[in-house]
Every structure is written in structure tokens, then in C-alpha cells.
N, C-alpha and C positions, 0 to 999 in steps of 0.2 A: 507784272505790270505796273503795280503801285510802287513798288521800290524803285523803278526805272523814272517814274515821274517824279517821286519825292527826291531822288538824288539830282535830277535835272534841275529841279526847283531849288533846292540848296546851292547848285553849281552857279545858278544865275544870280541869285540874290548874294552870294559870296562875291561873284564878279561885280556886280554892281556897286556893292560897298566898297570893294578893292579900288575900283576906277573913280570913285566919288570922293572918297576920303583920301585927304593928304597923308602919306605916310603909311598906309595901311596897303600898300602895292602887293604884300605877300598873300593877302586875302585873294586878290585877282588871280594870282598863280595858284593857290589852292583851289579855287573854284575851276579854273582850267583843267587841273589834274583831276578833280572829280568829275567833271563832265566827261574827260576822256576815257577814265576807268569806267564811267557808267555806260557809254556806248560800246566799249569792249566787251562789258559784261553783257549787254542785251544782245550784240552779235554773236557771241558764243552761245547763249541761251536759245536764240533762234536757229542757228545752225545745228544743234543738238535735236530740237524739235523737227527740223525738216528731215534728217535722217531716218528717223523713226516710222515715217509714213511707208507702208509697204506698196511695191511697184505691181501694176495691174497689168 
């Protein structure tokens, strides 16, 4: 969970810097890519955890 929150924070900071600073649009794109990868990582991790529970 800590890794997810850290990567989300990094993505937000990169997005803010990329949107605010003139000529640093690539940081906005990198922030978006990091956020998408972070959400995909969290989704895969949660789906693996849900499958391991035994049925009652």
C-alpha cells in the first residue's frame, strides 16, 4: 500500500510541475504514465489477493 501511495504522490507532483512550468509538458506525460502504471499494479495485486480466499 505504501508503494501505491508513493507512486501516486510522485505522479501528482510530476503532473503539477509539468502543467505549471512552461516547456516541461513531458513531465505531465510521465506523471500520467506513472499514475496509469500504478493503478494497473494495484489492480493486479488486489485481484491476486481476492482469488486466494477459500470459498465457504
